[in-house]
ZADOSE-385620 format. One record per residue: residue number from 1; residue in one letter; chain; x, y, z of N, C-alpha, C in turn. Coordinates in steps of 0.02 Angstrom, whole numbers, plus 32768, in hexadecimal, padded with zeros to 4 digits. Layout:
% ZADOSE-385620
+-----+---------+--------+-------+--------+------+--------+---------+------+-------+--------+------+
! num ! residuo ! cadena ! neast ! nnorth !  nup ! caeast ! canorth ! caup ! ceast ! cnorth !  cup !
+-----+---------+--------+-------+--------+------+--------+---------+------+-------+--------+------+
! NUM !       a !      A !     X !      Y !    Z !      X !       Y !    Z !     X !      Y !    Z !
...
+-----+---------+--------+-------+--------+------+--------+---------+------+-------+--------+------+
% end
This chain:
% ZADOSE-385620
+-----+---------+--------+-------+--------+------+--------+---------+------+-------+--------+------+
! num ! residuo ! cadena ! neast ! nnorth !  nup ! caeast ! canorth ! caup ! ceast ! cnorth !  cup !
+-----+---------+--------+-------+--------+------+--------+---------+------+-------+--------+------+
!   1 !       x !      A !  403C !   8F70 ! 3633 !   406A !    8FA1 ! 3620 !  40AE !   8F59 ! 363A !
!   2 !       x !      A !  40BA !   8F4B ! 35FE !   410C !    8F27 ! 360E !  414B !   8F45 ! 3623 !
!   3 !       x !      A !  417E !   8F34 ! 362F !   41C0 !    8F39 ! 3641 !  41D1 !   8F73 ! 3623 !
!   4 !       x !      A !  41D2 !   8F5D ! 35DF !   41E7 !    8F91 ! 35A0 !  41B1 !   8FCF ! 359A !
!   5 !       x !      A !  4181 !   8FC4 ! 35A9 !   415C !    9002 ! 3596 !  4173 !   9048 ! 35C1 !
!   6 !       x !      A !  4164 !   9024 ! 35FD !   4174 !    9042 ! 364D !  41C4 !   905E ! 3630 !
!   7 !       x !      A !  4201 !   9032 ! 3616 !   422E !    905C ! 360C !  4230 !   9090 ! 35FF !
!   8 !       x !      A !  420F !   908F ! 35B3 !   420D !    90BA ! 3566 !  41FE !   90EE ! 357B !
!   9 !       x !      A !  41A5 !   90F3 ! 35B2 !   4194 !    912D ! 35C7 !  41C0 !   915F ! 3610 !
!  10 !       x !      A !  41EB !   913E ! 3620 !   421D !    915A ! 365D !  4254 !   9188 ! 362A !
!  11 !       x !      A !  4267 !   9160 ! 3601 !   42A2 !    9177 ! 35D5 !  4273 !   91B5 ! 3595 !
!  12 !       x !      A !  423B !   91B1 ! 3582 !   422C !    91F7 ! 356A !  4221 !   9228 ! 3596 !
!  13 !       x !      A !  4205 !   921C ! 35C2 !   41EF !    9249 ! 3606 !  423B !   926E ! 360F !
!  14 !       x !      A !  4261 !   9241 ! 360A !   42BC !    926C ! 3628 !  42C9 !   9286 ! 35F9 !
!  15 !       x !      A !  42C0 !   9277 ! 35A4 !   42D4 !    92A0 ! 3578 !  42A7 !   92CE ! 3555 !
!  16 !       x !      A !  4270 !   92DF ! 357D !   4234 !    930E ! 356B !  423D !   9351 ! 358A !
!  17 !       x !      A !  421E !   938E ! 357F !   4216 !    93C6 ! 3592 !  41DB !   93C3 ! 35C8 !
!  18 !       x !      A !  41A7 !   939D ! 35D6 !   418C !    9399 ! 3600 !  4195 !   9389 ! 3657 !
!  19 !       x !      A !  417D !   93AD ! 3674 !   418E !    93A5 ! 36BB !  4165 !   9367 ! 36DD !
!  20 !       x !      A !  4136 !   935D ! 36D0 !   40FE !    932D ! 36F5 !  40D6 !   930E ! 36B4 !
!  21 !       x !      A !  40A8 !   92D7 ! 36BC !   4067 !    92A5 ! 36A7 !  405A !   9281 ! 36C3 !
!  22 !       x !      A !  400C !   9291 ! 36C5 !   3FFF !    9254 ! 36D8 !  3FC1 !   923D ! 36AB !
!  23 !       x !      A !  3FB6 !   91F6 ! 36A4 !   3F9B !    91BC ! 367D !  3F7A !   919B ! 3689 !
!  24 !       x !      A !  3F36 !   918B ! 367E !   3F11 !    9151 ! 3696 !  3EE4 !   9136 ! 3664 !
!  25 !       x !      A !  3EE7 !   90F7 ! 3673 !   3EE4 !    90C7 ! 362D !  3E9C !   90AE ! 363E !
!  26 !       x !      A !  3E92 !   9094 ! 360D !   3E48 !    907B ! 361A !  3E31 !   9043 ! 364A !
!  27 !       x !      A !  3E69 !   9018 ! 3651 !   3E71 !    8FDB ! 3690 !  3E84 !   8FFC ! 36CA !
!  28 !       x !      A !  3E80 !   904A ! 36CC !   3E7C !    9059 ! 3720 !  3EC6 !   9055 ! 373D !
!  29 !       x !      A !  3EFA !   9046 ! 370A !   3F29 !    904D ! 3717 !  3F3A !   90A1 ! 371F !
!  30 !       x !      A !  3F64 !   90C3 ! 373B !   3F65 !    910F ! 3743 !  3FC0 !   9105 ! 3746 !
!  31 !       x !      A !  3FF7 !   9141 ! 3728 !   4032 !    9149 ! 3722 !  4024 !   9196 ! 3727 !
!  32 !       x !      A !  405E !   919C ! 376B !   4067 !    91FE ! 376D !  40B2 !   91EC ! 375F !
!  33 !       x !      A !  40C9 !   9230 ! 375A !   411C !    9226 ! 3743 !  4129 !   9262 ! 3742 !
!  34 !       x !      A !  415D !   9292 ! 376F !   4168 !    92C2 ! 376E !  41A3 !   92D7 ! 377D !
!  35 !       x !      A !  41E1 !   92F7 ! 3766 !   4215 !    9312 ! 3762 !  4231 !   9346 ! 3792 !
!  36 !       x !      A !  4273 !   9321 ! 37B8 !   428A !    935F ! 37DE !  42B0 !   9388 ! 37D0 !
!  37 !       x !      A !  4298 !   93C6 ! 37B1 !   42DE !    93DE ! 3794 !  4305 !   9401 ! 37A9 !
!  38 !       x !      A !  4305 !   93FA ! 37E7 !   4337 !    9427 ! 3817 !  435F !   93E6 ! 3833 !
!  39 !       x !      A !  4362 !   93B5 ! 3827 !   439E !    9393 ! 382A !  43AD !   9373 ! 37F1 !
!  40 !       x !      A !  43F3 !   935B ! 3801 !   4421 !    9331 ! 37D1 !  440E !   92ED ! 37A8 !
!  41 !       x !      A !  440D !   92E4 ! 3781 !   43EB !    9293 ! 374D !  440B !   9267 ! 3768 !
!  42 !       x !      A !  43F5 !   9243 ! 3776 !   4400 !    9202 ! 3789 !  441A !   91D9 ! 3761 !
!  43 !       x !      A !  445A !   91C0 ! 375D !   4478 !    919C ! 371B !  447C !   915E ! 371A !
!  44 !       x !      A !  4450 !   9137 ! 373C !   4435 !    90EB ! 3729 !  4403 !   90EE ! 372B !
!  45 !       x !      A !  43D3 !   9118 ! 370F !   4390 !    90FB ! 370F !  4376 !   90BD ! 36F5 !
!  46 !       x !      A !  439E !   909B ! 36D1 !   4375 !    9054 ! 36BF !  438B !   902D ! 36FA !
!  47 !       x !      A !  43BB !   9026 ! 3717 !   43C7 !    8FFC ! 374E !  438D !   9016 ! 3788 !
!  48 !       x !      A !  4373 !   9049 ! 378B !   433B !    9068 ! 37AB !  42F5 !   9038 ! 37A6 !
!  49 !       x !      A !  42F4 !   9042 ! 376B !   42AF !    901E ! 374B !  42C8 !   8FD1 ! 374F !
!  50 !       x !      A !  42FC !   8FAE ! 3749 !   42FE !    8F85 ! 3750 !  42F2 !   8F5B ! 379A !
!  51 !       x !      A !  430B !   8F80 ! 37DC !   42E9 !    8F6C ! 3811 !  42B5 !   8F83 ! 3823 !
!  52 !       x !      A !  4281 !   8FB3 ! 3802 !   423F !    8FBE ! 380D !  422A !   8F7D ! 37DE !
!  53 !       x !      A !  422B !   8F6C ! 37B1 !   4209 !    8F3C ! 3786 !  421D !   8EE6 ! 37B8 !
!  54 !       x !      A !  425B !   8ED7 ! 37E0 !   426D !    8EB2 ! 37F1 !  423A !   8EAB ! 382B !
!  55 !       x !      A !  4226 !   8EE1 ! 384E !   41FB !    8EC7 ! 3892 !  41C4 !   8EB2 ! 388B !
!  56 !       x !      A !  41AB !   8ECA ! 3831 !   4173 !    8EB7 ! 382F !  4168 !   8E75 ! 3806 !
!  57 !       x !      A !  4191 !   8E54 ! 37F9 !   419A !    8E0F ! 37E0 !  415A !   8DE6 ! 3805 !
!  58 !       x !      A !  4165 !   8DE1 ! 3843 !   4133 !    8DAD ! 3863 !  40EE !   8DC6 ! 3856 !
!  59 !       x !      A !  40D5 !   8E03 ! 3850 !   409E !    8E25 ! 3840 !  4088 !   8E2E ! 37F8 !
!  60 !       x !      A !  405F !   8E27 ! 37EB !   403D !    8E34 ! 37AD !  4063 !   8E88 ! 379B !
!  61 !       x !      A !  4075 !   8EA0 ! 3761 !   4094 !    8EB9 ! 374F !  407A !   8EFA ! 374B !
!  62 !       x !      A !  4034 !   8F03 ! 373E !   3FFE !    8F2B ! 373B !  3FE6 !   8F36 ! 3777 !
!  63 !       x !      A !  3FF6 !   8F0B ! 37B5 !   3FE4 !    8F24 ! 37F6 !  401E !   8F3F ! 3810 !
!  64 !       x !      A !  401F !   8F84 ! 380B !   4070 !    8F8F ! 3831 !  4067 !   8FAD ! 387E !
!  65 !       x !      A !  409E !   8FB3 ! 3880 !   4088 !    8FCD ! 38DC !  4074 !   9005 ! 38E2 !
!  66 !       x !      A !  4076 !   9035 ! 38C0 !   405E !    9071 ! 38BA !  401E !   9079 ! 38D9 !
!  67 !       x !      A !  3FFA !   908F ! 3907 !   3FC9 !    9099 ! 3915 !  3F95 !   90CD ! 38F7 !
!  68 !       x !      A !  3FAD !   90EC ! 38C5 !   3F78 !    9103 ! 389D !  3F54 !   90D2 ! 386D !
!  69 !       x !      A !  3F81 !   9095 ! 3875 !   3F61 !    906A ! 383B !  3F2C !   902F ! 3859 !
!  70 !       x !      A !  3F29 !   904A ! 38B8 !   3F06 !    9011 ! 38DD !  3EC4 !   9033 ! 38CC !
!  71 !       x !      A !  3E97 !   9003 ! 38B1 !   3E3D !    9002 ! 38A9 !  3E27 !   902C ! 38E5 !
!  72 !       x !      A !  3E44 !   9011 ! 392C !   3E28 !    902E ! 3961 !  3E3A !   9073 ! 3981 !
!  73 !       x !      A !  3E6F !   9096 ! 395B !   3E88 !    90E2 ! 3968 !  3E78 !   910C ! 3938 !
!  74 !       x !      A !  3E4E !   9136 ! 394E !   3E3D !    9176 ! 391E !  3E5F !   91B0 ! 3930 !
!  75 !       x !      A !  3E69 !   91CE ! 390B !   3E8F !    9217 ! 38F5 !  3E73 !   9242 ! 38F4 !
!  76 !       x !      A !  3E4E !   926B ! 3923 !   3E39 !    92B3 ! 390A !  3E5F !   92E8 ! 3901 !
!  77 !       x !      A !  3E55 !   92FE ! 38C3 !   3E8A !    933D ! 38A3 !  3E64 !   9366 ! 388F !
!  78 !       x !      A !  3E92 !   939B ! 3893 !   3E7D !    93EF ! 389D !  3E5A !   93F0 ! 384A !
!  79 !       x !      A !  3E18 !   93FF ! 3857 !   3DFB !    9417 ! 380D !  3E07 !   945C ! 37F4 !
!  80 !       x !      A !  3E33 !   9487 ! 3810 !   3E56 !    94CF ! 37FD !  3E89 !   94DC ! 3822 !
!  81 !       x !      A !  3EA5 !   9507 ! 3812 !   3EE0 !    9540 ! 382C !  3EBE !   9552 ! 3855 !
!  82 !       x !      A !  3EF0 !   955E ! 3895 !   3ED1 !    958A ! 38D0 !  3EF5 !   956D ! 3914 !
!  83 !       x !      A !  3EDE !   9590 ! 3938 !   3F07 !    958A ! 398A !  3EDF !   953B ! 39A5 !
!  84 !       x !      A !  3EEC !   9528 ! 39D1 !   3EEC !    94DB ! 39EE !  3EC7 !   94FB ! 3A28 !
!  85 !       x !      A !  3E8E !   94EA ! 3A4C !   3E7B !    9500 ! 3A86 !  3E5D !   94C3 ! 3AB5 !
!  86 !       x !      A !  3E80 !   94B2 ! 3AE2 !   3E59 !    9477 ! 3B02 !  3E2F !   9484 ! 3B3E !
!  87 !       x !      A !  3E25 !   94CE ! 3B51 !   3DDD !    94DD ! 3B6D !  3DC5 !   9510 ! 3B4F !
!  88 !       x !      A !  3D86 !   9516 ! 3B7A !   3D58 !    9569 ! 3B59 !  3D71 !   95A0 ! 3B6D !
!  89 !       x !      A !  3D9B !   9596 ! 3BB2 !   3DCA !    95D3 ! 3BC4 !  3E08 !   95C6 ! 3BD6 !
!  90 !       x !      A !  3E32 !   95EA ! 3BEC !   3E63 !    95E5 ! 3C28 !  3E56 !   95CA ! 3C61 !
!  91 !       x !      A !  3E2E !   95E2 ! 3C77 !   3E06 !    95C4 ! 3CC2 !  3DEE !   9588 ! 3CB5 !
!  92 !       x !      A !  3DD8 !   9585 ! 3C85 !   3DAE !    952D ! 3C8B !  3DE6 !   94F6 ! 3C8B !
!  93 !       x !      A !  3DBF !   94B5 ! 3C95 !   3DF1 !    9465 ! 3C89 !  3DE2 !   9462 ! 3C47 !
!  94 !       x !      A !  3E1A !   9439 ! 3C25 !   3E11 !    9427 ! 3BD1 !  3DC1 !   93FF ! 3BD0 !
!  95 !       x !      A !  3DAE !   940E ! 3B8C !   3D90 !    93DF ! 3B76 !  3D91 !   9396 ! 3B86 !
!  96 !       x !      A !  3DC4 !   9372 ! 3B79 !   3DE2 !    9328 ! 3B96 !  3E25 !   9322 ! 3B9E !
!  97 !       x !      A !  3E33 !   92F7 ! 3BAF !   3E67 !    92F4 ! 3BC1 !  3E7E !   928A ! 3BBC !
!  98 !       x !      A !  3EBA !   927E ! 3BC7 !   3EC3 !    923B ! 3BB2 !  3EA5 !   9205 ! 3BEB !
!  99 !       x !      A !  3E88 !   91DA ! 3BD6 !   3E57 !    91A8 ! 3BF4 !  3E20 !   91AC ! 3C0C !
! 100 !       x !      A !  3E01 !   91EA ! 3BF4 !   3DC3 !    920C ! 3BF0 !  3DA2 !   91E2 ! 3BA9 !
! 101 !       x !      A !  3D5C !   91D4 ! 3BBF !   3D19 !    91AE ! 3B82 !  3D04 !   91D8 ! 3B6D !
! 102 !       x !      A !  3CFF !   91E0 ! 3B1D !   3CCC !    920E ! 3B05 !  3CA2 !   91EF ! 3AC9 !
! 103 !       x !      A !  3C73 !   91F7 ! 3AC2 !   3C34 !    91EE ! 3A9C !  3C44 !   9220 ! 3A4B !
! 104 !       x !      A !  3C36 !   9207 ! 3A19 !   3C25 !    9236 ! 39D5 !  3BF5 !   9266 ! 39E1 !
! 105 !       x !      A !  3C11 !   929D ! 39CE !   3BF6 !    92DA ! 39DE !  3C2C !   930C ! 3A1A !
! 106 !       x !      A !  3C3F !   92ED ! 3A48 !   3C5B !    9309 ! 3A84 !  3C8A !   9339 ! 3A5A !
! 107 !       x !      A !  3C8A !   9374 ! 3A81 !   3CBE !    93A3 ! 3A70 !  3D13 !   9391 ! 3A95 !
! 108 !       x !      A !  3D29 !   9397 ! 3A77 !   3D7A !    937F ! 3A85 !  3D9B !   93BA ! 3A94 !
! 109 !       x !      A !  3D9C !   93EC ! 3A66 !   3DBA !    943B ! 3A63 !  3D93 !   9473 ! 3A3F !
! 110 !       x !      A !  3DC3 !   94AC ! 3A41 !   3DB3 !    94DD ! 3A18 !  3DEC !   94E4 ! 39E2 !
! 111 !       x !      A !  3DD6 !   94FA ! 39A4 !   3E0C !    951D ! 397F !  3DF6 !   9554 ! 3979 !
! 112 !       x !      A !  3E26 !   9579 ! 396F !   3E10 !    95DC ! 396D !  3E29 !   95E1 ! 3924 !
! 113 !       x !      A !  3E00 !   95ED ! 38FC !   3E24 !    9618 ! 3899 !  3DF9 !   9656 ! 38AE !
! 114 !       x !      A !  3E31 !   968B ! 3894 !   3E03 !    96CA ! 387A !  3DCD !   96E2 ! 38B7 !
! 115 !       x !      A !  3DF5 !   96DF ! 38E5 !   3DBC !    96F0 ! 3928 !  3D8C !   96C2 ! 392F !
! 116 !       x !      A !  3D87 !   968E ! 391B !   3D3A !    966C ! 390E !  3D4E !   9624 ! 393C !
! 117 !       x !      A !  3D2A !   9616 ! 3964 !   3D2C !    95DE ! 3998 !  3D0E !   959E ! 3988 !
! 118 !       x !      A !  3D34 !   9574 ! 3971 !   3D1C !    9537 ! 3949 !  3D1E !   94FD ! 3974 !
! 119 !       x !      A !  3CDC !   94E3 ! 3989 !   3CE7 !    94B3 ! 39BB !  3CEA !   9460 ! 3997 !
! 120 !       x !      A !  3D2E !   943B ! 3998 !   3D26 !    9402 ! 3984 !  3D18 !   93C4 ! 39B1 !
! 121 !       x !      A !  3CE4 !   9398 ! 3985 !   3CBC !    936F ! 39A7 !  3CED !   9324 ! 3997 !
! 122 !       x !      A !  3CD3 !   92FE ! 39C6 !   3CF5 !    92AC ! 39B9 !  3CC5 !   92A7 ! 397C !
! 123 !       x !      A !  3CF0 !   9265 ! 3968 !   3CE0 !    924F ! 3927 !  3CBD !   921B ! 3941 !
! 124 !       x !      A !  3CB7 !   91EA ! 397D !   3CC5 !    91A6 ! 398F !  3CB9 !   9194 ! 39D5 !
! 125 !       x !      A !  3CA4 !   916E ! 39F2 !   3C9A !    9155 ! 3A35 !  3CE0 !   9145 ! 3A39 !
! 126 !       x !      A !  3CF3 !   9155 ! 3A86 !   3D34 !    9138 ! 3A88 !  3D5C !   914D ! 3AD1 !
! 127 !       x !      A !  3D97 !   9136 ! 3AD7 !   3DCC !    914E ! 3B06 !  3DFC !   9186 ! 3AE4 !
! 128 !       x !      A !  3E0F !   91B2 ! 3B0A !   3E32 !    91E9 ! 3AF4 !  3E79 !   91BF ! 3AFC !
! 129 !       x !      A !  3E9F !   91AA ! 3AD4 !   3F05 !    9198 ! 3AD9 !  3F26 !   91B7 ! 3AD7 !
! 130 !       x !      A !  3F1D !   920E ! 3AC4 !   3F5A !    9231 ! 3AB2 !  3F38 !   9277 ! 3AA2 !
! 131 !       x !      A !  3F4C !   92A3 ! 3AAF !   3F32 !    92ED ! 3AA1 !  3F82 !   92FD ! 3A7D !
! 132 !       x !      A !  3F7E !   92FC ! 3A45 !   3FA3 !    9309 ! 3A12 !  3FCA !   934E ! 3A13 !
! 133 !       x !      A !  3FBB !   938B ! 3A27 !   3FB7 !    93C4 ! 3A2F !  3FB8 !   93FE ! 3A63 !
! 134 !       x !      A !  3FFA !   9436 ! 3A76 !   3FFA !    9442 ! 3AB0 !  3FBE !   946D ! 3AA6 !
! 135 !       x !      A !  3F93 !   9498 ! 3AE8 !   3F6C !    94CE ! 3AEC !  3F83 !   9504 ! 3ACE !
! 136 !       x !      A !  3F68 !   952A ! 3AA3 !   3F78 !    956D ! 3A8B !  3FA4 !   9557 ! 3A62 !
! 137 !       x !      A !  3FBA !   9532 ! 3A3D !   3FEA !    951F ! 39FE !  3FC1 !   9519 ! 39C1 !
! 138 !       x !      A !  3FE4 !   953D ! 3985 !   3FCE !    954D ! 3940 !  3FC2 !   94F0 ! 3931 !
! 139 !       x !      A !  3F93 !   94F7 ! 3905 !   3F8B !    94B8 ! 38F2 !  3F73 !   94D0 ! 389A !
! 140 !       x !      A !  3F86 !   9490 ! 3865 !   3F6E !    94A6 ! 382D !  3F3B !   947B ! 3811 !
! 141 !       x !      A !  3F27 !   9475 ! 37C5 !   3EFA !    944D ! 37BF !  3F12 !   93F8 ! 37C1 !
! 142 !       x !      A !  3EEB !   93DC ! 37DA !   3F09 !    9382 ! 37ED !  3F3B !   937C ! 3816 !
! 143 !       x !      A !  3F49 !   93A8 ! 3839 !   3F68 !    93A8 ! 3888 !  3F47 !   936E ! 38AA !
! 144 !       x !      A !  3F5E !   9330 ! 38C5 !   3F3F !    9312 ! 38F8 !  3F54 !   9333 ! 392E !
! 145 !       x !      A !  3F04 !   9326 ! 394B !   3EF8 !    9351 ! 3991 !  3EE8 !   9320 ! 39CE !
! 146 !       x !      A !  3ECB !   92DE ! 39AE !   3EB9 !    92B2 ! 39F3 !  3EC9 !   9263 ! 39D2 !
! 147 !       x !      A !  3ED1 !   9236 ! 39FB !   3ECD !    91F8 ! 39E6 !  3E84 !   91D3 ! 3A0B !
! 148 !       x !      A !  3E63 !   91AC ! 39F4 !   3E2F !    919A ! 3A15 !  3E21 !   914C ! 3A0F !
! 149 !       x !      A !  3E2B !   9112 ! 3A3C !   3E23 !    90E0 ! 3A42 !  3DDC !   90C7 ! 3A4A !
! 150 !       x !      A !  3DC3 !   90AD ! 3A0C !   3D6E !    908E ! 39FC !  3D72 !   9064 ! 3A3D !
! 151 !       x !      A !  3D39 !   9063 ! 3A3F !   3D1B !    9023 ! 3A7B !  3D14 !   8FF9 ! 3A62 !
+-----+---------+--------+-------+--------+------+--------+---------+------+-------+--------+------+
% end
């Protein structure tokens, strides 16, 4: 994407009634935008876009600072709406924490949906670099749960 495409996307999002959007392009670029509907409108969005783009001028524009675009960072997202549980019971320690090494198929957490406990497994081998949700918080479909840095 070039500067004009990014600028148009931001302006279109600002003018629309949607609150969030996730886009994944075939070349691996991912864009996630959310509106903060509870705050005031930033008066000079164009300057902010210019500032963001100028930071990236030394890099290829397709390689942004956003770690979602980093090929070594995998984001495990909730496959359903429910309640996030970091452990199997309140008295147990969390399945994983930051710095833990995980393998594909390891249980990372539980998402309770309609009284069913659904184990969420790692989709890759790597190291937990971020737990994105606090224990017992509600999650929606697509909510990032963990960031895993691939080996």
